[in-house]
N, C-alpha and C positions, 0 to 999 in steps of 0.2 A: 599653411597653418591658419586656423581660425583666430580672429582678433577678439580679445576679451573686451566687452563693452562695459560702460559704467553700470548699466542695468545688471549685467552678469556679476560684477564685483559686489553690488549691493545684495543680490540674491545669496551669494556665497557667505558674506559677512552676517546676514540675518540668520542663515542656517547654523553658522558657527556659534552665534550668540545664544540661539535656542538650545544648542548642545550644552554649552557651559552652564546654563541655568539648571539642567537636569543631571549634572555630574555631582550627585549628592555625596559620593564617597571620595571625591577629589577636591576637597575644599582647601587643603593646605597649599601654601604659596609654591612649594617645590613641585607639587602635582600640577598646579595650574601652568607653571613655567614649561613643564615637560609636554603638556597637551598643546600649548601654544606653539612650541618648537615643532612638534609633529605636524600640526595644522599647516604652518608656514612651509615646511619642507614638502608635504604632499601637494599643496596648492601650486608650488613652483614646479614640482615634478610633472603634474598633470596639466599645466597651463597650456591653453590653446586646444585641448582635446575635448570633444563633446560626445555625449551619449546619443543613442538612436533617437531619443526624444528631442534632441537639439539643445538640451541644457548643458552647462559646463560639467565636465566629468567629476570634478572635485566634490560636487554635491552628493555623489553616491557614497564615497567613504565617510563623509560627514554624517549622512543619514544612518549608515551602518553603525557608526560610533554612537549616535544618538539612541538607536534601538538597544545597543549593548548597555548603555548607561541607564536609560529610563525604564526600559521594559524587562531588562534582565538584572539590573542592579550591580553591574560589573564595575571594577575599580580602574585606577589610572592606567596601569600597564595594558589592560584590555582595550581601553579607549584609544590609547596611543597606537596599539597594534591594528585596531580597526581603521584608524585614519591612514595607516601605511599599507593596508593589506594588498593593494594592487600595484604598489610602486615598483616592486622587483620584477613583476611579470610584464608590466606595460612600459617601463622606462629603462634607462641605461644603468640605474643604480643597482647595487648588488646587496646580498645579505650581509656581507662584510661592512658595507657602508652603514647599513642600519645598526649593526652591532657597535660600530665605533661611535655613532651619534646617540644611540638610545639604550645601549646595554645588551647583555647576552640574552636575558629572558624575553625582551620584546622581539629581538631578532629570531629567537626560536619559534615564537608564536607566528610571526610573519612568514617564516620559512614553512611552517605547517600549513599556512593559509595560501601560499603561492601555488597556483594551479600547476599541475604536471603538464609539461610540454613534450613533444616528440611523438613518434608513431610506435604503437605497440604491435604485438603479434596480430596479424590480420584477422585471425579467428576470434580475437578478444575485442569486446566493445571498449572503446576508449573511455566512454562514460563509466562503465562498470569498474574499469581499472583505476580511473581517477578516484572514484568513491572509495575503493579498497585502500588506495594509498593515503587518502585523506584520513581514513579511520586509523591508520597505523600510528598517527600522532595522538590518538585518543588517550591512551594510558600514560603518555608523557605529559600532556597538559590539556586538561578539560576545556580550557578557555578557547582552544583552537576550534573545537566543534561548536561552542556557543557563538563565537564570532561568525563562523561559517553559516550558522543558522540565521544570524542577524542579516548577513549578506544575502542569503536566499530570500528572506522576508522582504527586504527592500526591492530585490529584483522582481518578486511577485507583485508588489505594489505598483511597479512601473512597467508591467508586462504589456500594456496596451500598445506601446510604441514598437513592439516586435512583430515580424510577419507571422501569419497563422501557423505555419509549420513549426517555427521556434516556440510559439505559445504552447502548442500541444506537447512538444518535447519537454519544455520546462515544467508545465503544469503536471504532466504525467509523472515525471521524475519526482516532483515535490510531493505528490499524493502517495506515490509508491514507497518513497524512502524518507524524505525530510519530515513529513508530518508525523509518521510513526516514531522517528528518531526524537522529535521534539516531545512527543508523549513519553518516551522512555526516559528522557532527561527531566521530566516533570514540568516542561514549559507548556502548560495547558492553554494559556491565552494565545500564545504564538501558534501552537498546533491547530487551534480552531481557526485562526485567521488564514493559515496556509491551506487548510482544507477548503474553506469558503472560496478563497481566490482561485484555487485549482478548479473547483466546480464552475466558477464564473467563466473560465476560459474553455473548459472542456465541454460543458453543457450550458451555454448561455441562456437558452430558452427556459430550461428547467430552473436555473438560478433565479432569473427575473420573475418567473411565475410564483415561486415560493416566497420570494421577497415581498411581492405584492400582497399575497395572502396574509403574510405576517403583519404587514402594515394595516390591512383591513381589520384584523382581529386585535390590533394593539389596544384600543380603548376598552374593549370587552375584557381582555386579559388583565389589563391594569386594574380594572374595577374588582375583578375576582381576587387578584393578589392582595389588594388593599383589604378586602374582607377577611382573607385568611390571616394576614399579618396582625391586624388590629388587636385581637384578644391575646395574641402571644406577646406583643410589645408590652401590654398592660401587665400580664402575669410576670414577665421577667423584670419589669421595673419594680413591681411589688416586692420581688426577692433581691433587690439591689444589684441586678446584673446589668452591666453596661455593655450594650451591643448594637450592631446595625443588622437589620433584617432586610433582605432585598430579593427580588426575583432573579433567578438564574435562567435567562432565556435560552432556548435551544438554538443551536447554530443552524444556518441554512443547510450546511453539508450533512449534519446529523439527521435532520428532517428528511433530506433527499435520500440518504442512505437507508433509512427505515422504510421509506416509501418503496424503494427498490427491493429490499429483502423481505418485507412483510406484505407487499402489495396493498398498501392502505393509502388513504388520502391525507392531505395536510391536516384537515380538521380532526381526524381520528388520532393523529400523533399529538396534536396540541392538547389533547385531553389530560395528559400527565403534566402537572405543574411542578416546578422545582423551585424551592426557596432556600436561601443560604442565610444561616445565623452565624455571624462573626462576633465573638465576644472578647472583652478585655479580661484576662484571667486574674484571679486573686493569687498572688505569689505564695501565700501561706497554705494553699490547698492544691493537691496534685491536679494537673490539667485534665487527666482522664476522669477523675471524680466529678469535676465541674461539667464536663461534656455530658456525662450520664445524668447529672442533676437537671440540666436543661432538657435532656430527652424526657425525663420524668415529668417536667412541667408542661412540655408540649403535648405529651400523651394524656395528660389530665384533661386537655381540651379536645384533642382529636384522637380517635381510636386507631392504634397502630396495626399494621399488617406484620405479624411476628416473623414470617419467613423472609421479609424484606428489610431486615436490620443488617447493616454492614459496619463492622467495627474495625476501622483502620487506625484507631487510636492505640489500642493494645498492641496490634501488629501492623505497622505501617507498610505500604506498598514498597516494592523494590526501588521505585524512583523517589522515595521519600515522602509520598503523599500521606497525610494524616487527616482524618475526619471521622465523624460518626454519622452514618446515613440511616435514616428511617423513613419508611413510606407509611402515611396515615390517611384516613378518610377525611376529606375536606368538608366545608360547610354545605356544599351543593352536590354532594354525592360523587365527587371526583377525587381520584388519588393524588396526593401531594407528597413529593419527596423533600424531606428536610435534611440539609447538610449542616451539621453542627461542628464548628471549628474555632480555635483561638485565632488572634491576630497573627501570631507566629505561623500557625498552620496555614492560614490564608495566604501569607506572603510566600511561603514555600510552594503552595499549590499554584500560585499565579506565575512565579518566576523560577520555580524548580531549583535544581542544585546550585544555580548561580548564587543563591542567597543562603543555601543550607549551612555553609560554614559560619555565617554570622551568628547562628543560634547554637551551633554545636560546641558547647563549652565543656562537655564531659570527656573530650579526647577520644571518643569511640571511633571516629572516622566514618566515612560514608561506606560502610561495609558492603551493603547490597550492590551499590553502584560499582565499587571496586571489584567485586566478584564478577559482575557482568562485563566490565572492561577487561578483566583477566580472560574470560571466555572468548571475547571478541579477539583479543590478542592471540590466543591459541589458534583460532581459525585462520587468522591473517598470517601467522608465522609459518603455516604449512607451505613449504616452497612449491608444492605441486598443486596447490588449490587453484582451481579455475575461477576466474573473476565472476562469471555468470552464476556458477554454482554457489559461490560465496554470497552473492546477492540474495539468493533464495534462502540460504541457511541463516544469514544475518536477519532477514525479514521475519523469519519464524518467531524469534523471541522479542520482537519490537513491540507488537501490539497485543500480545497475548494477555488474557486475564490470568491471575496468579492464584496458586494454592500454597498453603504452608503445611509441610509434613514433618514428622519427628523421627530422629534416629533412635535406636534402642536406649541411648543415654540421655534422651530428652532434648538434643540440639534441634533447632528449627532449620529446615532447608526450604527455600522458596523455589517453586517450579511453575512452569506455565500450566494452565488448565489442560486437562486430558493427558498429562504426563503419566507414563507407565512406571512400573517397578524397575524396568531396565534403564529408563531415563535417570531415575534416582540413583541406580548403581553407578552409572557414568558420572553423575554429579559428585559422588564421593571420591572416586579414583578411576582412571582409565583401565587399570588392571582388574579392578573389581567388576567393571562393566564387561570387559572381554571374557571374564571367567564366570559370569553370573549364570546360574542354572534355575533360579527361582527366588522366592522371597516369602517371608512371613509378614503379613499385614494384619496388625492388631492380633498377633499370635495365631493367625490362620494361614495355612499354606496357600499361596497363589502363584500363577504362572508369570513369566516375564512380561506378558502383554497386559497384565492387570492394570486398569486405569485407577489412579490414586485420587482420593478426595481429601479436602482440607481436614487436618486433624488426625490423619492416619499415622500410626507408628509403624515404621518399616525396618525389617531386618533382612539384609541380603544374604543369600546362600550362594556359595561359589564352589567350583571344582577346578583343579589344575588341568583336567582333561578337556574342559570346555574351551571353545574358540568361537569368534563371531560368526553368525549365520546370515545368509542373504535375506531371509524373511524378516530379520530384525528391523530392517529399514521400513517395513510396512507398518510398524506400530510405534517406533520411537518418534517423539515430537520435538525434542530440544535440539538446537543447532550443535551443541557440544556432543551429544550422543551420535548424531548423524555423521559429524565430522570424524569422530574416532572410529566408527564402524567403516566408513569409506576408506580411511587411511589403512586399516587392517586389510582391506580388500584390493588395494591398488596394485600390489605386486602380482597377486593372483590373477587380477583382471588383465594385466598386460600379457601374461602367459597365455590365457585363454583367447585373447584377441588375436595374438600372433598365430596361434594354432588354427583358429577359425578362418583367417585370411588365407593361409596355405591350403586349407581343406577346400575352400571355394575355388581357388585357382586350379587345384588338381582335378576337381570334379568337372569343371567346365572344359578343361583341356581334354580330359578323358572322353567327354561326350561330343567333342568337336564344336562347342559353342564359343562365341567371342565374349571376352571379359571387357565390356565397355559401359559407358554411362547409361545406355538404354537398358542393359541387363540388370545393372545395379538398381535403376529406378523401379523396374518391375519387382525386384525382390523387396525393396524398401516399402513399396506400396502394398504388396501382398501381405507382408508381415506387420504392416502399420508401425514401422520403425522410423526414428528421426535421422539416423545417419549410418554410414558404413561401419563405424567402429562398434556400434551396438549390434549390428548384424553379425560381424565377425565374432564378437564375444558370445552371442547366443548360440552360434553354430559350434564354437569351441567348447562351450559348456554342455552341448548336447540338447539344449532346449529347442533347437530347430533341427529337424532331421535333414542331414546333408543330401540324402537320396531324393528328397522332394524338390531340390533346387532346379534340376533339369526341367521338370514339368512347369515350374513357375516361370522360368526364363523363356520357355518355348510358347507359352500360352499367348493368345492375342491380347492386345491391350485392354479391350473392353468387351463385356458380355453383350449378347444381342439385346438384352433388356435395357442396358445402359444406352446402347446405340439407338434404340427405339426412342428413349426419352430425349437423347441429344438431337435426333432428327426432328422431333416434335417441338422441342423448346429452344434449341439453339441453331437449327438449320444444319446442313451437312458440312461439318467442319473437318472431315477426315483429312482433306488435302492440306488445310491450314495447319492441323495438328502435326502432320508429317514434316511440314516445313519448319515448324517450331523445334521438333525433335532434332531435325537435321542441323538447324542453326545452333541448338544447345550443344550438340556433339562437336561442332566446329569451334565452339566457344564464342560465337558472335552474339552480341547483345546490343539492343538499341540503347543509345545514351538517354538518360533521364534527367530532366531539369528539376532538381529538388526544390527550387525556389517557387516553382509554379504549382498551382492546384491541379491535381490529376483529375481529369474529367472522365468518369466511368461511362463510356458509351456502349451501347449494345453490340455494335459491330466489332469492338475491340475485346469483348469478353472472351476469356480463355486464351487469348493471344497476348494481350497486354497485361492482364491481371487475372488472379483467381480469387474465389470467395473462400474465406477462412472456414474450415470445418467446425471449429470450436463454437462459433457464434452465428454463423450463416446469415450475415446481414442481407437485407433486401432494399431495393431503391426506396429512399425516403428516410432510412436510418442515418443517424450521424455516424460517419465512418472516417477511417484514416487508412493509409497504405503503408505496408512495411516492405522495404527493399532488402532482399537477402543477399548473401555474398555472391550469388550467381546472377544478380540483377533481376530476379523474379519478384513480382509484386503480389502481395497477398492483402486482401481487403478485410479489415476487422471493424466491428462496431466499436465506437470510442469507449463505451462502458464495459467492453469485454475485459475480464481480468488479464488475459494474455496480452491484450493491447496495452494495458496499463503498465505491465511489466516491460514490454518492448519500448514504450515511450521513455521509461526510466533508464533502461539498460542500454538501448541502442538508438538513442534520440537522433543521432546523425543519419539514421536510415529510415526515419519516419517521413511520410509524404502527406501533405494536406490533400484530401480527396472529396469529390462531390459527384452526385449522380446527374446524368443527363436524363431526358425523358425515356422511360422504358415501357414499351407496350408489346414487344415481340417475345422477349425472354420471360421465363417463369422461374421463380425462386421458391425453395422449400421453406415453409413456415409451420410451426406447431402451435395449436391452441388447446387450452385446457378448459373444460367445462365442469360445473358441478351444480347440483340443484335437487329438488324434490322429485323422487322417482314416480312417474305416472304413466299410464298406458299411452303409447303413441308419441312420447317425447322424442325418442330417437328418430322416428319417422319425420317429425316436424323439423328437426335439425338437418337431416339429410336432404329434405325437400328444399329448404332455403339455400343450402350450398349448391345443389344441382341446378337451381334456377339462376344462380349468379354466373353470368357469362365471363366474368373476369377472374374466376377462381376455379381450380380443378382439385378434386379430392383424391389423395393418394391412398390413404387408409384411415380407418377409425376404430377405436377400441373403447368400449363402455363397460363399466362394472357397477353393480348395484348391491348395496348392503344396508340393512336397517332403514329402508325407506329413503335412502340418499343415493344418488348416482354420481359417478365421476367418469369423465371421458377425455380421451386425447384424440385429436384429429390432425393428420398430416396433410397439408395443402400445398398446391403450387399457385403462387400469386405473382402479379407483375410488380407491385410496389406496396408500401405501407398504407397508402390511401385505400387501395382495394381491400386490404386486410382489415383496416379499421372500419370501413363501411360494412363488411360482413359481420364483424363483432357487434356493431350497433344493431344490425338486423336480428342476430341471434339472441341478444340480451332481452329483446322484446318478448321472447317466448315465455309464456306463463309457466312458472315452476323453475326456470333457470335462475340460479342465484348469482353465479359468477362465471364470466367468460374472459379469459386473459391469454395473451400471447406468451409463450415460453421463450425466455431470453437465452438461457443456456441450452441450446438445441442439441448439443453433442450427446447429452445424457439420454435423449429421447429418440435419437436417430437410429 
């Protein structure tokens, strides 16, 4: 056991003193006594234990409690629970001990926070199952998830002491689930920090590059903000409005995200300036009126953009966010977004539902949050719900923008953007959704798939003869609707799956073929299916003709064309491939050390790992490996959406990976070009590619319309360096406006 030094003790006492200073809601003597008791108890329980960084373990619960108190505004019981949150898991103390010492409510919160131990079903990710069970506590006590969020934030702040594989797992999980959950809970400041820290560990070069650019532009930005704010401060002071006006800087993650989705530079994103006006309201005038009054004073100075007004004062967001947003033309011809809010609104916007009850004096309750928690509980309570499917459904409604629609009687229902009339039907009641045949939107008849807009009035039409259809899954967007439709189909699916399994068995016996791993793999590859259950189901349904199965199983593994490419780019690996198949069928797999970085050498390609079809990384890309249940490794780009999901849901199967030098093998890449159409431009492009010895062209497609041309070129390259060199050469062609690599290659393959 590690000995606690004098320096350690001082570190702990200093951290505890800092916590006490920020316990604003725990000033009473009884509260202080309870916090002191919890601190001493936790310190004793964790004595001698250290974190990966080498510091005393007790510093972690103190910092979690500090975040809960200072950054979330939580009270005494939450601070006590945060101090004790790891005691039951990491020491010999039990929940009963906590209850006897600190009362039933603290024990309930600690119980909710105690991580789930034990091994789950092998097909289920432990991470996904942990998350599912953690959320079961949501509707019992919201403080559980808030303290869990504080725990995650502190872990992210101290992530540098963890190995690379763990960093990727934790960062991926944070970005995929915890940041959107913080957004849903209204914890905007924490959401932003979680996103930034995730980016710092997933894409360190991008993070540092953007941070440097922001620093470079700081002085220029500050000068511009000062110029924008000065006349507004004067105008508001003339009208006796007490307020603070400040710049709302864009986060590094939001800049990076926009750069990825819109293919623009940091400078272009920085053009939009955001300013926050936080005012002290006059109690004798409704807050809404005061917000619109400030809007009027600002737009006297700067001309507004009418389509960019967002009124979340009249109708707050589902997570409690209230503000009036307006975009107006600034003094130097740049768009400025003004966020107008009271001090109360600002407090809720920064700390979310943790402080909502402080202002909720009308007894109305957090209705939108309660409704969301009820929906989560419904999905969780389904005993057949698969943990991975749950993650997908839960994620659906976390980050979605919202619309407000009306029932025929004028009640408001909040739905995610792109919700359909069928989503609305399920929002009202499961039976109404199951029996829905159409709707009247603003008194006009529309189909089930009609996408709703804010302000629509919707009347659902039903029929007792109607029942859920498979195609409904193609257009519903809410987790609630998807969950209800899936539940309706579960029994039917089981029957079809069982029928399909029997049909395959009978067919192969009839034709004298063997039913083994090789034949299943051929069928799954041919029909592009993810697993045997899906294959059985589609055959049972009649979507796959059972009479085609024999030809699929008998055909050779690869066409001559594919063989040609493999001989040219990978060498003759037929022998290797046969050995792999043989080994797979025997169930033999090499052992993999997850702690070490997997080096992707050319000689091991296709034997030790395969390239993901969704993002097709090439040497030079930032990558990671995913180890499936059969010990097969698939390499994804780190920024691939599927990789992000895997990092979050199956973090224990993620491997750190890096490329060795690649010069023999070639990888598929797709580039997109656009520019002014002129005679000979296609010729110039193909000439440059044909002269490049490091690149081979597979296909090209060009289209021209109204003097503009667009093109897609499929290439085989050795690595990102070769590809980037080619892009630099192409961009020099006169008339070419844009040349970029397509990241989501699956859509273009």
